[in-house]
N, C-alpha and C positions, 0 to 999 in steps of 0.2 A: 415800486408803484404804490401809490396811496389807494387804499380800498375803502377807507372810511375816515371821516373827520368828525370831531366832536366840537360843537359850538358852546362857548361859555356865554355868560350874561352880557359881557362887554360886546361880543360880536352880535348877539341878538339885538341889543340896544342900538348899536351902530347901524345895523340893517334897518331897524324900525325908524331911525332918524334920517334914513335916506343916504347914508354914506356910500358914494359911488364906487370907491376902491374896494370896500368890503363886499359890496354887491357883486362886483366883477369877479372877485375871487370865488364867491359862492357859486356863481353861474359857471365858472370854469370847472369847479369840482363836479357840478351836476352834468355838464357836457361830457365829462369823462366817466360818468356813471359811478362816481364816488358816493357811497352811502353817507348821508348827512344825519348825524345823531345829535339830539338835544336832551341832556339829562332832565328828568322831571323837576329837579331842584332849580334848574335854570328857568323853567317856565314860571315857577313860583317867584323867582327874583325879577323876572322881566315883565310879568303881567300884573294888572291891577285888580282883576276880578270884575271889572266894569266893562260890559260888552262893547260899547262904542269906543272907549279909550283903548281897548285891547285889539281893535280891528287890524291895525298895522302889524302888531306883534303876531296875531293869528295868521296874517298873510305870510310873514316870515317863516312861521312854523309849518306852514303848508308844505308838504313834500318832505318834511323831516321826520325821522323816526324818533319818537319820544321814548326815552329809556328810563326804566325804573333805576333808582340809585340805591344800592345796598351799602352797608358799611364797608365791606371790603373794596367795593368800587370807589367809594368816597375817599378811602385812605390811599388807594393807588393814585387817584387824581391829585390828592394833596402832595404826595411824593413827587409826582411829575411836575406840578406847579412849582414846588420848592426847587427842584433841580433846574428848571427853566429860568427861574429868577437868579439863581447863582451864576448862570451863564450870561446874564445881562439881557435876557429876553424881556 
């Protein structure tokens, strides 16, 4: 059973652009009480720093836990990303 899911900037951008399939997946996680985590670095990649332009991104981030990213966490994420790409994901 999935207890938490971490969103990357591609997912946040897809949600902000209104991608219905991605939104449906996120809503399914939330219905199952899956914790949705967004690393702070993803906020930096997805937001512009301009209030009105960030409104949709801010709505996507609502209800998500923003997690600080330390070097060990970043290195673990890099390893997982590399492994996933080798599998053709």
